[in-house]
C-alpha positions in Angstrom: 15.1 -20.0 9.4 16.1 -21.5 5.9 12.3 -23.5 5.7 10.6 -20.3 7.3 11.7 -18.4 4.0 10.8 -21.5 1.7 7.2 -21.4 2.8 7.4 -17.4 3.1 8.5 -17.8 -0.7 5.9 -20.0 -1.6 2.6 -18.2 0.1 3.6 -14.9 -1.9 4.3 -17.0 -5.0 1.0 -18.8 -4.6 -1.1 -15.5 -4.7 0.5 -14.2 -7.7 -0.6 -17.4 -9.6 -0.8 -15.9 -13.3 -5.1 -16.2 -13.7 -5.1 -13.8 -16.7 -2.4 -11.7 -18.7 -2.1 -7.9 -17.3 -4.4 -5.8 -19.0 -2.9 -3.7 -21.7 -4.2 -0.4 -19.7 -3.3 -0.7 -16.8 0.0 1.8 -16.0 3.0 -0.3 -14.2 3.7 2.5 -12.0 0.5 1.7 -10.2 0.8 -1.9 -10.5 4.0 -3.5 -10.2 3.6 -6.9 -10.2 7.3 -8.6 -9.9 7.4 -9.6 -6.5 10.7 -10.7 -4.4 12.1 -11.6 -1.3 14.8 -8.9 -0.2 18.1 -10.7 -1.3 21.4 -11.6 0.9 22.3 -14.4 3.3 19.5 -15.4 5.4 22.0 -15.8 8.4 23.4 -12.2 8.2 22.1 -9.8 11.1 20.7 -6.3 10.2 20.8 -3.5 12.4 18.6 0.0 12.3 19.9 3.4 14.0 18.7 4.2 16.8 16.8 0.8 17.5 18.2 -1.9 19.9 16.8 -4.9 18.0 18.3 -7.0 15.4 17.2 -9.4 13.4 18.5 -12.0 10.7 17.2 -11.6 7.1 15.4 -15.0 7.2 13.0 -13.6 9.6 12.9 -10.5 8.3 11.5 -12.0 5.0 9.1 -14.6 7.3 5.7 -13.4 6.7 4.5 -14.6 9.9 7.1 -12.0 12.0 7.3 -8.6 12.3 10.7 -7.2 12.7 9.7 -4.6 15.5 12.5 -2.6 15.3 10.8 0.5 17.9 8.5 -1.6 20.3 7.8 1.8 22.2 6.4 3.7 18.9 3.0 2.1 18.7 0.7 0.0 20.9 1.2 -3.4 21.7 0.4 -5.5 18.1 -2.5 -8.4 19.0 -1.4 -11.7 17.9 -2.6 -11.4 14.8 -0.7 -8.4 13.7 2.6 -9.5 15.1 2.4 -13.5 14.1 -0.8 -14.2 11.7 -2.1 -17.7 11.9 -0.8 -20.1 10.2 -0.9 -21.5 7.6 -3.2 -18.8 5.2 -3.2 -15.6 7.7 0.0 -14.0 7.6 0.8 -11.2 9.9 -0.9 -8.3 9.3 2.4 -5.8 10.6 4.6 -7.8 7.8 3.6 -5.8 4.7 1.4 -3.1 6.6 4.4 -2.7 9.3 3.7 -2.3 13.2 2.8 1.0 12.6 0.2 0.8 9.6 2.3 3.2 7.5 2.8 0.3 4.7 4.0 0.4 1.4 3.1 1.3 -2.2 2.8 -2.0 -3.0 0.2 -2.3 0.0 -2.0 0.1 2.0 -1.4 2.6 4.7 -4.1 1.5 7.0 -2.7 3.7 10.0 -5.9 5.6 11.3 -8.7 4.4 8.7 -11.7 4.0 10.9 -12.5 0.5 12.4 -15.7 -0.4 10.8 -14.3 0.8 7.7 -11.5 -1.7 7.6 -14.1 -4.4 8.9 -16.2 -4.1 6.2 -13.0 -3.9 3.8 -12.1 -7.2 4.9 -15.9 -8.5 4.5 -15.5 -7.1 0.8 -12.4 -9.0 -0.2 -13.9 -12.5 1.4 -16.8 -12.1 -0.3 -15.1 -11.4 -3.5 -17.1 -7.8 -3.9 -13.8 -5.8 -3.8 -10.8 -7.6 -6.2 -7.8 -5.9 -8.1 -8.1 -4.7 -12.2 -4.8 -6.8 -12.2 -5.2 -10.8 -11.2 -1.7 -11.2 -10.8 -1.4 -8.5 -8.3 0.2 -10.4 -5.3 -0.6 -7.9 -2.4 -4.8 -8.0 -3.3 -4.6 -12.0 -4.0 -2.6 -12.1 -0.8 -5.5 -10.1 0.9 -8.1 -12.1 -0.8 -6.9 -15.3 0.4 -6.1 -14.0 4.1 -9.5 -12.5 4.4 -11.4 -16.3 3.7 -9.1 -17.6 6.8 -9.4 -15.3 9.1 -11.2 -15.1 11.7 -14.2 -12.6 13.1 -12.0 -12.1 15.9 -8.8 -11.9 14.6 -10.3 -8.9 11.6 -12.1 -7.0 14.8 -8.6 -7.0 16.6 -6.2 -6.2 13.8 -8.8 -3.1 12.8 -8.7 -2.1 16.5 -5.3 -1.6 16.8 -4.9 -0.2 13.1 -7.7 2.4 13.6 -6.2 3.6 16.9 -2.7 4.7 15.3 -2.2 7.9 13.8 -0.8 8.7 10.8 2.5 10.2 10.4 4.1 12.4 7.5 5.3 9.1 5.2 5.6 10.4 1.4 7.5 13.6 0.1 6.0 14.5 -3.4 8.1 16.2 -5.9 6.9 18.0 -8.6 9.3 17.2 -12.0 9.6 17.0 -15.5 12.5 14.0 -15.2 12.5 10.9 -13.6 14.7 8.7 -12.4 14.5 5.5 -14.3 12.9 2.7 -12.5 11.9 -1.0 -13.0 9.3 -3.0 -11.0 11.0 -4.9 -8.2 9.6 -6.6 -4.6 6.5 -5.1 -5.7 6.7 -1.7 -5.7 9.2 0.6 -8.3 13.0 0.3 -7.8 15.5 3.0 -9.2 17.5 1.6 -11.8 21.3 2.5 -10.5 23.2 3.8 -13.0 19.9 3.8 -15.5 19.9 7.8 -15.7 16.5 10.2 -16.3 13.7 10.0 -18.4 10.8 12.4 -18.8 8.1 11.3 -16.2 5.0 12.0 -18.7 1.3 11.1 -17.3 2.5 9.1 -14.4 3.5 9.4 -10.5 6.8 7.4 -9.5 7.0 6.1 -6.3 10.3 5.1 -4.7 11.9 4.5 -1.2 14.1 7.3 0.5 16.0 4.3 1.3 15.5 0.8 -0.3 18.0 -1.0 2.0 16.1 0.7 4.7 12.6 0.0 3.4 13.3 -3.8 2.2 14.2 -4.0 6.3 10.6 -3.3 7.2 11.7 0.1 8.3 9.0 2.0 9.7 11.1 5.4 9.8 11.9 5.1 7.0 9.5 6.4 4.3 8.8 7.0 0.5 9.2 9.6 -3.0 6.7 10.4 -4.7 7.6 12.3 -7.8 4.8 14.1 -9.9 4.3 15.9 -13.2 5.2 19.6 -12.8 2.1 21.2 -12.3 0.0 18.3 -11.2 -0.8 19.1 -7.7 -2.6 22.8 -8.7 -4.1 20.8 -11.0 -5.4 17.6 -8.7 -6.6 20.9 -5.9 -8.9 21.5 -8.9 -10.2 18.4 -9.3 -10.2 17.5 -5.5 -11.8 20.7 -4.2 -13.4 22.3 -7.0 -14.8 19.5 -9.5 -18.8 18.5 -10.3 -18.1 16.3 -7.4 -15.3 17.0 -5.1 -13.6 14.3 -3.3 -14.0 17.1 -0.2 -17.9 16.3 0.0 -17.6 13.3 1.3 -14.1 12.7 2.8 -14.2 16.1 4.6 -12.6 19.2 3.9 -9.2 17.9 5.0 -9.6 15.1 3.4 -8.8 13.0 6.4 -12.1 11.5 6.6 -15.8 11.9 8.6 -17.5 8.9 10.5 -16.5 5.2 8.6 -15.1 7.3 5.2 -11.7 7.0 4.9 -8.6 9.5 5.2 -7.5 9.8 1.8 -4.8 12.7 2.8 -1.1 12.0 2.6 -1.7 8.1 1.7 0.8 6.0 -1.3 -0.5 7.8 -4.1 0.4 4.1 -6.1 -2.2 2.5 -3.7 -4.8 5.6 -4.5 -4.5 5.2 -8.0 -5.1 1.3 -8.2 -8.0 2.3 -6.1 -9.6 4.4 -8.6 -8.8 2.5 -11.4 -10.3 0.0 -9.9 -13.5 1.5 -9.3 -13.4 2.3 -13.3 -13.1 -1.0 -14.0 -15.9 -2.2 -12.1 -13.1 -4.4 -9.8 -13.9 -2.5 -6.4 -17.7 -3.0 -5.0 -19.1 -3.7 -2.0 -20.5 -0.5 0.6 -20.5 2.8 -0.2 -19.0 1.7 -3.8 -22.1 2.7 -5.7 -20.9 6.3 -4.6 -17.6 6.2 -6.0 -18.7 4.8 -9.3 -20.3 8.1 -10.9 -17.1 10.2 -9.5 -14.3 8.3 -11.0 -16.6 6.9 -14.2 -14.9 10.0 -16.3 -11.8 10.7 -15.3 -8.3 10.4 -17.3 -5.3 8.9 -16.7 -4.0 12.4 -16.6 -7.0 13.4 -14.0 -6.2 10.5 -11.9 -2.7 11.2 -11.9 -3.0 15.0 -10.8 -5.8 13.9 -7.4 -3.5 11.2 -6.8 -0.6 13.6 -6.7 -2.3 16.4 -4.8 -3.7 13.8 -2.0 -0.2 12.1 -1.7 1.0 15.9 -1.1 -1.3 16.4 1.8 -1.3 15.9 5.9 -2.5 12.7 6.8 
Protein backbone atom coordinates (compact mmCIF):
# COMPACT_ATOMS: atom_id res chain seq x y z
CA UNK A 1 0.00 0.00 0.00
CA UNK A 2 2.86 2.39 0.82
CA UNK A 3 4.35 1.78 -2.63
CA UNK A 4 1.00 2.56 -4.29
CA UNK A 5 0.62 5.76 -2.32
CA UNK A 6 4.18 6.83 -3.07
CA UNK A 7 3.67 6.13 -6.80
CA UNK A 8 0.46 8.17 -6.79
CA UNK A 9 2.24 11.05 -5.07
CA UNK A 10 5.11 10.98 -7.59
CA UNK A 11 2.65 11.16 -10.52
CA UNK A 12 0.79 14.11 -9.00
CA UNK A 13 4.08 15.80 -8.18
CA UNK A 14 5.38 15.30 -11.70
CA UNK A 15 2.27 16.92 -13.18
CA UNK A 16 2.91 19.97 -11.02
CA UNK A 17 6.47 20.54 -12.26
CA UNK A 18 7.25 24.23 -12.20
CA UNK A 19 7.52 25.44 -15.78
CA UNK A 20 7.26 29.12 -14.91
CA UNK A 21 6.26 31.35 -12.05
CA UNK A 22 2.51 31.74 -11.59
CA UNK A 23 1.41 34.80 -13.58
CA UNK A 24 0.67 37.69 -11.26
CA UNK A 25 -2.77 38.45 -12.72
CA UNK A 26 -4.27 35.06 -11.93
CA UNK A 27 -6.57 35.00 -8.89
CA UNK A 28 -5.48 32.47 -6.29
CA UNK A 29 -9.07 31.49 -5.51
CA UNK A 30 -9.47 30.17 -9.06
CA UNK A 31 -5.93 28.80 -9.47
CA UNK A 32 -4.88 27.27 -6.14
CA UNK A 33 -1.71 25.33 -6.99
CA UNK A 34 -0.76 23.68 -3.69
CA UNK A 35 -1.38 19.96 -4.03
CA UNK A 36 -1.25 17.47 -1.17
CA UNK A 37 -2.72 14.10 -0.33
CA UNK A 38 -5.21 13.57 2.51
CA UNK A 39 -3.23 13.28 5.73
CA UNK A 40 -3.38 10.33 8.09
CA UNK A 41 -2.15 6.77 8.52
CA UNK A 42 -2.41 4.98 5.18
CA UNK A 43 -3.74 1.85 6.88
CA UNK A 44 -6.51 3.75 8.68
CA UNK A 45 -9.97 2.52 7.66
CA UNK A 46 -12.60 5.08 6.64
CA UNK A 47 -16.37 4.71 6.42
CA UNK A 48 -19.25 6.95 5.34
CA UNK A 49 -22.88 7.15 6.47
CA UNK A 50 -25.23 4.95 4.45
CA UNK A 51 -22.42 3.08 2.72
CA UNK A 52 -21.56 -0.58 3.27
CA UNK A 53 -18.06 0.03 1.90
CA UNK A 54 -14.85 0.73 3.80
CA UNK A 55 -11.49 1.81 2.42
CA UNK A 56 -8.10 2.58 3.87
CA UNK A 57 -6.54 5.99 3.25
CA UNK A 58 -3.79 4.56 1.05
CA UNK A 59 -6.43 3.29 -1.41
CA UNK A 60 -8.39 6.56 -1.25
CA UNK A 61 -5.22 8.44 -2.26
CA UNK A 62 -4.31 5.93 -4.98
CA UNK A 63 -4.89 7.56 -8.39
CA UNK A 64 -5.52 4.16 -10.03
CA UNK A 65 -8.34 3.36 -7.65
CA UNK A 66 -11.80 4.81 -7.12
CA UNK A 67 -13.37 4.44 -3.67
CA UNK A 68 -16.87 3.51 -4.78
CA UNK A 69 -18.89 4.33 -1.69
CA UNK A 70 -22.30 4.02 -3.33
CA UNK A 71 -22.02 1.61 -6.30
CA UNK A 72 -25.79 1.45 -6.83
CA UNK A 73 -25.99 5.21 -7.43
CA UNK A 74 -24.35 5.20 -10.87
CA UNK A 75 -24.00 2.95 -13.95
CA UNK A 76 -21.23 0.32 -13.99
CA UNK A 77 -17.92 2.12 -14.43
CA UNK A 78 -15.76 1.19 -17.43
CA UNK A 79 -12.25 0.13 -16.45
CA UNK A 80 -10.65 3.43 -17.51
CA UNK A 81 -12.97 5.25 -15.09
CA UNK A 82 -12.50 2.85 -12.17
CA UNK A 83 -8.81 1.92 -12.52
CA UNK A 84 -7.26 3.74 -15.46
CA UNK A 85 -4.30 2.12 -17.17
CA UNK A 86 -0.81 2.19 -15.71
CA UNK A 87 1.57 3.90 -15.88
CA UNK A 88 0.16 7.14 -17.35
CA UNK A 89 -3.65 6.92 -17.48
CA UNK A 90 -4.94 7.55 -13.98
CA UNK A 91 -8.54 6.58 -13.21
CA UNK A 92 -11.04 9.22 -14.34
CA UNK A 93 -13.28 8.54 -11.35
CA UNK A 94 -10.52 9.26 -8.86
CA UNK A 95 -10.60 12.98 -9.64
CA UNK A 96 -14.05 13.44 -11.18
CA UNK A 97 -15.74 10.95 -8.79
CA UNK A 98 -17.87 7.99 -9.92
CA UNK A 99 -20.84 10.31 -10.51
CA UNK A 100 -18.80 12.84 -12.50
CA UNK A 101 -19.59 15.71 -10.12
CA UNK A 102 -15.92 16.55 -9.63
CA UNK A 103 -14.22 19.02 -7.30
CA UNK A 104 -13.16 22.69 -7.61
CA UNK A 105 -9.64 21.78 -8.77
CA UNK A 106 -10.93 19.81 -11.76
CA UNK A 107 -14.39 19.85 -13.32
CA UNK A 108 -17.86 18.45 -13.20
CA UNK A 109 -18.18 16.25 -16.28
CA UNK A 110 -21.54 14.66 -15.47
CA UNK A 111 -24.01 15.11 -18.29
CA UNK A 112 -21.62 16.84 -20.68
CA UNK A 113 -22.22 15.86 -24.33
CA UNK A 114 -20.22 12.79 -25.31
CA UNK A 115 -18.84 14.50 -28.43
CA UNK A 116 -17.79 17.51 -26.33
CA UNK A 117 -15.81 15.33 -23.89
CA UNK A 118 -14.09 13.52 -26.77
CA UNK A 119 -13.16 16.85 -28.37
CA UNK A 120 -11.75 18.27 -25.14
CA UNK A 121 -9.51 15.24 -24.74
CA UNK A 122 -8.30 15.77 -28.31
CA UNK A 123 -7.61 19.43 -27.51
CA UNK A 124 -5.60 18.51 -24.42
CA UNK A 125 -3.64 16.02 -26.52
CA UNK A 126 -2.92 18.43 -29.38
CA UNK A 127 -1.92 21.29 -27.09
CA UNK A 128 -4.89 23.41 -28.12
CA UNK A 129 -6.18 23.38 -24.55
CA UNK A 130 -3.93 24.21 -21.62
CA UNK A 131 -4.12 26.28 -18.47
CA UNK A 132 -3.07 29.87 -17.86
CA UNK A 133 -1.15 28.70 -14.78
CA UNK A 134 1.56 26.29 -15.98
CA UNK A 135 1.78 24.85 -12.46
CA UNK A 136 -1.89 23.82 -12.24
CA UNK A 137 -1.61 20.15 -11.34
CA UNK A 138 -5.06 19.11 -12.54
CA UNK A 139 -4.59 20.59 -16.03
CA UNK A 140 -1.11 19.11 -16.36
CA UNK A 141 -2.52 15.74 -15.31
CA UNK A 142 -5.18 15.95 -18.03
CA UNK A 143 -2.61 16.83 -20.68
CA UNK A 144 -0.39 13.94 -19.63
CA UNK A 145 -3.34 11.55 -19.50
CA UNK A 146 -4.63 12.65 -22.92
CA UNK A 147 -1.24 11.92 -24.46
CA UNK A 148 -1.46 8.27 -23.38
CA UNK A 149 -5.18 7.48 -23.44
CA UNK A 150 -6.38 5.37 -26.35
CA UNK A 151 -9.38 6.32 -28.48
CA UNK A 152 -11.23 3.45 -26.80
CA UNK A 153 -10.38 4.82 -23.35
CA UNK A 154 -11.67 8.26 -24.27
CA UNK A 155 -14.87 6.99 -25.88
CA UNK A 156 -15.66 4.72 -22.93
CA UNK A 157 -15.19 7.50 -20.38
CA UNK A 158 -17.12 10.03 -22.49
CA UNK A 159 -20.07 7.66 -22.94
CA UNK A 160 -20.12 6.91 -19.21
CA UNK A 161 -20.02 10.48 -17.89
CA UNK A 162 -22.38 11.85 -20.53
CA UNK A 163 -25.00 9.31 -19.42
CA UNK A 164 -25.12 10.63 -15.84
CA UNK A 165 -27.53 13.43 -14.98
CA UNK A 166 -25.78 16.12 -12.91
CA UNK A 167 -27.29 16.97 -9.53
CA UNK A 168 -27.21 20.11 -7.38
CA UNK A 169 -23.69 20.17 -5.97
CA UNK A 170 -22.88 23.76 -5.02
CA UNK A 171 -24.68 25.94 -2.47
CA UNK A 172 -24.25 29.59 -3.41
CA UNK A 173 -24.29 32.15 -0.58
CA UNK A 174 -23.99 35.93 -1.05
CA UNK A 175 -21.81 37.50 1.67
CA UNK A 176 -19.77 40.57 2.53
CA UNK A 177 -17.42 38.68 4.85
CA UNK A 178 -16.00 35.22 4.13
CA UNK A 179 -14.00 32.76 6.25
CA UNK A 180 -10.25 33.12 5.71
CA UNK A 181 -8.94 30.39 3.45
CA UNK A 182 -5.70 28.99 2.07
CA UNK A 183 -4.87 26.84 -0.97
CA UNK A 184 -4.50 23.18 -0.02
CA UNK A 185 -5.11 19.94 -1.89
CA UNK A 186 -5.72 21.87 -5.10
CA UNK A 187 -8.62 23.88 -3.69
CA UNK A 188 -9.36 26.57 -1.12
CA UNK A 189 -9.71 25.38 2.47
CA UNK A 190 -11.06 27.28 5.47
CA UNK A 191 -8.38 28.12 8.03
CA UNK A 192 -9.54 26.83 11.40
CA UNK A 193 -9.76 29.73 13.81
CA UNK A 194 -8.73 32.13 11.06
CA UNK A 195 -11.71 34.41 11.39
CA UNK A 196 -13.31 36.32 8.52
CA UNK A 197 -12.25 38.87 5.91
CA UNK A 198 -13.98 40.93 3.18
CA UNK A 199 -14.76 38.82 0.15
CA UNK A 200 -13.88 41.53 -2.39
CA UNK A 201 -14.06 40.50 -6.05
CA UNK A 202 -13.67 36.80 -5.35
CA UNK A 203 -15.61 33.57 -5.24
CA UNK A 204 -14.52 31.35 -2.37
CA UNK A 205 -15.53 27.75 -3.03
CA UNK A 206 -15.00 25.38 -0.11
CA UNK A 207 -16.18 21.95 1.01
CA UNK A 208 -19.39 21.53 2.95
CA UNK A 209 -17.42 18.89 4.90
CA UNK A 210 -13.68 18.82 4.16
CA UNK A 211 -13.06 15.36 5.63
CA UNK A 212 -15.81 13.83 3.50
CA UNK A 213 -14.49 15.66 0.45
CA UNK A 214 -11.03 14.20 1.03
CA UNK A 215 -12.57 10.75 1.44
CA UNK A 216 -14.01 11.38 -2.06
CA UNK A 217 -17.58 11.20 -0.87
CA UNK A 218 -19.78 11.71 -3.97
CA UNK A 219 -22.67 12.94 -1.81
CA UNK A 220 -20.83 15.79 -0.06
CA UNK A 221 -20.78 18.98 -2.11
CA UNK A 222 -19.48 22.54 -1.83
CA UNK A 223 -20.34 26.06 -0.71
CA UNK A 224 -19.57 28.99 -2.99
CA UNK A 225 -19.37 32.28 -1.11
CA UNK A 226 -19.98 35.11 -3.59
CA UNK A 227 -20.14 38.91 -3.22
CA UNK A 228 -23.42 40.58 -2.28
CA UNK A 229 -25.34 41.54 -5.40
CA UNK A 230 -23.31 39.31 -7.71
CA UNK A 231 -26.25 37.09 -8.65
CA UNK A 232 -28.35 39.95 -10.01
CA UNK A 233 -25.35 41.46 -11.82
CA UNK A 234 -24.40 38.05 -13.19
CA UNK A 235 -27.91 37.42 -14.45
CA UNK A 236 -27.77 40.61 -16.49
CA UNK A 237 -24.45 39.63 -18.08
CA UNK A 238 -25.50 36.03 -18.73
CA UNK A 239 -29.00 36.62 -20.07
CA UNK A 240 -29.03 40.18 -21.40
CA UNK A 241 -25.46 41.13 -22.25
CA UNK A 242 -24.18 42.11 -25.69
CA UNK A 243 -23.52 38.42 -26.41
CA UNK A 244 -25.55 36.53 -23.76
CA UNK A 245 -24.50 33.03 -22.73
CA UNK A 246 -28.06 31.84 -23.31
CA UNK A 247 -27.64 32.44 -27.05
CA UNK A 248 -25.47 29.31 -27.38
CA UNK A 249 -25.82 27.43 -24.11
CA UNK A 250 -29.62 27.48 -24.10
CA UNK A 251 -32.27 29.44 -22.23
CA UNK A 252 -31.74 27.30 -19.12
CA UNK A 253 -27.94 27.22 -19.64
CA UNK A 254 -28.08 23.41 -19.72
CA UNK A 255 -26.50 23.13 -23.14
CA UNK A 256 -27.73 22.45 -26.66
CA UNK A 257 -26.41 19.71 -28.94
CA UNK A 258 -22.65 19.46 -28.53
CA UNK A 259 -22.49 22.79 -26.64
CA UNK A 260 -22.01 22.03 -22.93
CA UNK A 261 -24.18 22.87 -19.97
CA UNK A 262 -22.69 25.65 -17.83
CA UNK A 263 -25.41 25.71 -15.14
CA UNK A 264 -24.72 24.56 -11.61
CA UNK A 265 -21.04 23.82 -12.18
CA UNK A 266 -18.00 24.81 -10.13
CA UNK A 267 -17.51 28.60 -10.20
CA UNK A 268 -13.76 28.09 -9.69
CA UNK A 269 -13.58 25.89 -12.77
CA UNK A 270 -15.83 28.19 -14.81
CA UNK A 271 -13.69 31.22 -13.88
CA UNK A 272 -10.55 29.40 -15.05
CA UNK A 273 -12.16 28.65 -18.39
CA UNK A 274 -13.16 32.28 -18.97
CA UNK A 275 -9.66 33.44 -18.05
CA UNK A 276 -8.02 30.72 -20.14
CA UNK A 277 -10.10 31.83 -23.15
CA UNK A 278 -9.12 35.46 -22.48
CA UNK A 279 -5.43 34.63 -22.17
CA UNK A 280 -5.42 32.54 -25.36
CA UNK A 281 -4.61 29.32 -23.51
CA UNK A 282 -7.81 27.54 -24.42
CA UNK A 283 -8.30 26.97 -28.13
CA UNK A 284 -9.74 24.17 -30.24
CA UNK A 285 -13.19 23.79 -31.75
CA UNK A 286 -15.66 26.58 -30.92
CA UNK A 287 -13.03 28.53 -28.96
CA UNK A 288 -13.18 31.23 -31.61
CA UNK A 289 -16.83 31.78 -30.66
CA UNK A 290 -15.91 32.32 -27.01
CA UNK A 291 -13.00 34.69 -27.44
CA UNK A 292 -14.95 37.83 -28.46
CA UNK A 293 -17.50 37.10 -25.72
CA UNK A 294 -14.90 37.11 -22.94
CA UNK A 295 -12.37 39.56 -24.37
CA UNK A 296 -13.50 42.62 -22.42
CA UNK A 297 -14.72 40.95 -19.24
CA UNK A 298 -13.27 42.42 -16.05
CA UNK A 299 -12.51 40.24 -13.02
CA UNK A 300 -15.65 41.63 -11.40
CA UNK A 301 -17.64 40.57 -14.48
CA UNK A 302 -16.17 37.07 -14.28
CA UNK A 303 -17.00 36.82 -10.58
CA UNK A 304 -20.60 37.90 -11.24
CA UNK A 305 -21.02 35.52 -14.18
CA UNK A 306 -19.70 32.40 -12.46
CA UNK A 307 -21.63 33.23 -9.28
CA UNK A 308 -24.87 33.31 -11.24
CA UNK A 309 -24.05 30.20 -13.23
CA UNK A 310 -23.21 28.21 -10.11
CA UNK A 311 -26.57 29.11 -8.59
CA UNK A 312 -28.58 27.67 -11.49
CA UNK A 313 -30.12 24.21 -11.64
CA UNK A 314 -27.69 21.81 -13.41
